[in-house]
C-alpha positions in Angstrom: 30.3 -5.3 -13.7 30.4 -1.7 -12.5 28.6 1.1 -14.2 30.6 3.6 -16.1 30.6 7.4 -15.5 27.9 7.9 -18.3 25.6 5.4 -16.7 26.1 6.8 -13.2 25.4 10.3 -14.5 22.2 9.2 -16.2 21.1 7.4 -13.1 21.8 10.5 -11.0 19.8 12.7 -13.4 16.9 10.2 -13.4 16.7 9.9 -9.7 17.0 13.7 -9.4 14.1 14.1 -11.9 11.9 11.8 -9.8 12.9 13.3 -6.4 12.6 17.0 -7.5 8.8 17.2 -7.2 9.0 15.7 -3.7 11.7 18.1 -2.7 9.7 21.1 -4.0 6.7 20.0 -2.0 8.8 19.8 1.2 10.3 23.2 0.5 6.9 24.8 0.0 5.7 23.3 3.3 8.3 25.3 5.1 7.1 28.7 4.0 5.5 31.1 6.5 3.3 32.8 3.9 -0.4 32.0 3.3 0.1 30.9 -0.3 2.3 28.4 -2.1 5.8 29.9 -2.1 9.3 28.7 -1.6 10.7 29.8 1.8 13.0 32.5 0.3 12.7 34.6 3.5 13.4 31.9 6.1 12.0 28.5 7.2 8.9 28.1 9.2 7.0 25.2 10.8 3.8 27.2 10.7 1.9 24.8 8.5 3.0 21.8 10.3 1.6 23.3 13.5 -1.6 24.1 11.6 -1.8 20.5 10.4 -1.6 19.2 14.0 -4.2 21.7 15.1 -6.7 20.7 12.3 -9.1 18.1 13.7 -10.4 17.2 10.3 -7.0 16.1 9.0 -6.1 14.3 12.2 -9.4 12.4 12.1 -9.0 11.7 8.4 -5.5 10.3 9.0 -6.7 8.0 11.8 -9.5 6.8 9.5 -7.1 6.1 6.6 -4.6 4.4 9.0 -7.3 2.1 10.5 -8.8 1.5 7.1 -5.5 0.6 5.6 -4.6 -1.7 8.4 -7.9 -3.5 8.4 -8.2 -4.0 4.6 -4.5 -5.0 4.3 -4.8 -7.6 7.1 -8.0 -9.1 5.7 -6.6 -9.1 2.1 -3.4 -10.8 3.3 -5.3 -13.4 5.4 -7.3 -14.3 2.2 -4.2 -14.1 0.0 -2.1 -16.7 1.9 -4.3 -19.7 1.2 -5.6 -18.5 -2.2 -2.1 -17.9 -3.5 -0.9 -21.2 -2.2 -3.6 -23.1 -4.0 -3.0 -21.2 -7.2 0.8 -21.6 -7.0 1.1 -25.2 -5.8 -2.1 -27.0 -6.9 -3.5 -28.1 -10.2 -7.4 -28.1 -10.4 -10.2 -27.3 -12.8 -10.9 -23.6 -13.0 -7.5 -22.6 -11.6 -6.9 -20.0 -14.3 -10.4 -18.7 -14.1 -10.1 -18.2 -10.4 -6.7 -16.4 -10.8 -8.3 -14.1 -13.4 -11.2 -13.3 -11.1 -8.9 -12.5 -8.2 -6.8 -10.2 -10.5 -9.8 -8.5 -12.2 -10.0 -5.5 -9.8 -6.7 -4.3 -11.3 -8.4 -4.1 -14.7 -11.6 -2.2 -13.6 -11.3 1.6 -13.3 -11.8 2.7 -9.7 -14.4 5.2 -10.9 -16.6 2.2 -12.1 -15.9 0.3 -8.8 -16.9 3.3 -6.8 -20.2 3.7 -8.5 -20.9 -0.1 -8.3 -20.1 -0.3 -4.6 -22.1 2.8 -3.9 -25.2 1.3 -5.5 -24.6 -2.1 -3.8 -24.1 -0.6 -0.3 -27.0 1.7 -0.7 -29.3 -1.3 -1.4 -28.1 -3.2 1.6 -28.0 -0.3 4.0 -24.2 0.0 4.4 -23.6 3.3 2.6 -21.1 5.6 4.3 -20.1 3.1 6.9 -16.6 2.0 7.9 -17.4 -1.7 7.3 -18.4 -0.9 3.7 -15.1 1.0 3.1 -13.1 -1.9 4.5 -14.9 -4.4 2.2 -14.4 -2.2 -0.8 -10.8 -1.6 -0.1 -10.2 -5.2 0.5 -11.5 -6.1 -2.9 -9.2 -3.5 -4.5 -6.0 -4.3 -2.7 -6.3 -8.1 -2.6 -4.8 -8.6 -6.0 -1.5 -7.1 -4.9 -1.3 -9.4 -1.9 -2.2 -12.5 -3.9 0.3 -11.7 -6.7 3.2 -11.2 -4.3 2.3 -14.3 -2.3 2.2 -16.3 -5.5 5.7 -15.1 -6.3 6.9 -16.1 -2.9 5.4 -19.6 -3.2 6.7 -20.1 -6.7 10.2 -19.1 -5.8 10.3 -21.6 -2.9 11.6 -25.1 -3.2 8.6 -27.5 -2.8 10.9 -30.3 -1.8 11.3 -28.8 1.6 7.6 -29.2 2.3 7.6 -32.7 0.9 10.5 -33.6 3.1 8.6 -32.5 6.2 5.6 -34.6 5.0 7.8 -37.6 4.5 9.0 -37.3 8.1 5.4 -37.5 9.4 4.3 -33.9 9.5 0.7 -33.2 8.5 -0.1 -30.9 5.6 -1.0 -28.1 8.1 2.1 -28.6 10.2 4.4 -28.5 7.1 2.7 -25.4 5.9 2.8 -23.5 9.2 6.3 -24.6 10.2 8.1 -24.8 6.8 6.3 -23.0 4.0 4.9 -20.0 5.8 8.1 -18.9 7.6 10.0 -19.1 4.3 7.3 -17.0 2.7 7.4 -14.2 5.3 9.0 -11.7 2.9 6.1 -12.3 0.5 3.6 -11.9 3.4 5.3 -8.6 4.5 5.5 -7.2 0.9 2.0 -8.2 0.0 0.6 -6.6 3.2 2.7 -3.5 2.6 1.5 -3.1 -1.0 -2.1 -3.6 0.1 -1.8 -1.1 2.9 -0.2 1.5 0.7 -2.8 1.2 -2.0 -5.6 1.3 0.6 -4.2 4.3 2.3 -3.7 6.2 -1.0 -7.0 5.2 -2.6 -9.0 8.3 -3.6 -11.2 7.8 -6.7 -13.4 4.9 -5.4 -13.4 6.3 -1.8 -14.9 9.6 -2.9 -18.1 7.7 -3.7 -18.2 5.7 -0.4 -16.9 8.2 2.2 -19.3 10.2 4.3 -18.8 13.5 6.1 -18.2 11.6 9.4 -16.0 8.9 7.7 -13.5 10.7 5.4 -10.1 9.3 4.6 -7.0 11.5 4.3 -6.7 11.5 0.5 -10.4 12.5 0.2 -9.9 15.2 2.9 -6.9 16.6 0.9 -9.0 16.5 -2.3 -11.8 18.4 -0.6 -9.4 20.9 1.0 -7.9 21.7 -2.4 -11.3 22.3 -3.9 -11.9 25.0 -1.2 -8.4 26.6 -1.1 -4.8 26.0 -2.1 -2.4 26.7 0.8 0.8 25.2 2.1 -1.2 23.1 4.6 -1.6 20.4 1.9 2.2 20.6 1.3 2.8 20.0 5.0 0.5 17.0 5.1 2.2 15.6 1.9 5.7 16.2 3.4 4.7 14.4 6.5 3.6 11.4 4.5 6.8 11.5 2.4 8.9 11.4 5.6 6.9 8.6 7.0 7.2 6.6 3.8 11.0 7.1 3.6 11.4 6.1 7.2 9.4 3.0 6.6 11.4 2.0 3.5 14.7 2.5 5.4 13.5 0.2 8.2 12.2 -2.5 5.7 15.4 -2.3 3.8 17.4 -2.9 7.0 15.2 -5.9 8.0 14.5 -7.6 4.7 16.1 -5.8 1.8 13.9 -3.9 -0.5 15.0 -5.7 -3.7 13.8 -9.0 -2.3 10.8 -7.6 -0.4 9.2 -5.9 -3.4 9.5 -9.1 -5.4 8.3 -11.4 -2.6 11.6 -13.1 -2.5 13.5 -14.8 0.2 15.1 -13.2 3.3 17.9 -10.7 2.9 21.3 -12.2 2.5 23.6 -12.0 5.4 26.6 -9.8 4.7 
């Protein structure tokens, strides 16, 4: 059933309402002035050049990228077997384990930041990259586990049982049957974990050090000192990178299935 003109108009207004702040940020980033202003007197890439010449932002971006990759990979490696056990097996304490794995979603990141700061200070890991990776892994793991559980739940278990009946071991059936079918869940879980790690600010403020600062924390510190279009240029760059990534993922997997941990994109 197709949407009528009224529904299409409402959808257009809603999408425009959501996209307008992003468009405004990108327009402000193109100004040549030293303060936040729309480029009414011509476009300029001055603040993009300033961003590339700022070693603090470049170093913070590299830290956030490496931190996001590390924590997302660790979280996904842990989520693949954990979600399989929760989705396919029945055992005592299953619900309690699931609740524990999801609990970081219920705890404010401010509380987590203070708790991790005290813990890492006592064991001598304060301000280090390893501590940041461990803390971010705890925070992003629930997203990976939840999407992997959705992928396993939506999969026909008879396929794995058929492989076992033909002589395949449990490990072979999982690696050659179950895991390939769950690839969209693996990708979506990893992607969600990476995005949340890359964007995490509240908890990271407590754990970062002057020599180990992530990009969101660097933006926060920069805004405390001054407000100029440099932050808009950084934000616009991240917006463009995110849009490009979504286009690629939609072409490969289909965003509707990817974001729900579903099966592969239907062939047209």
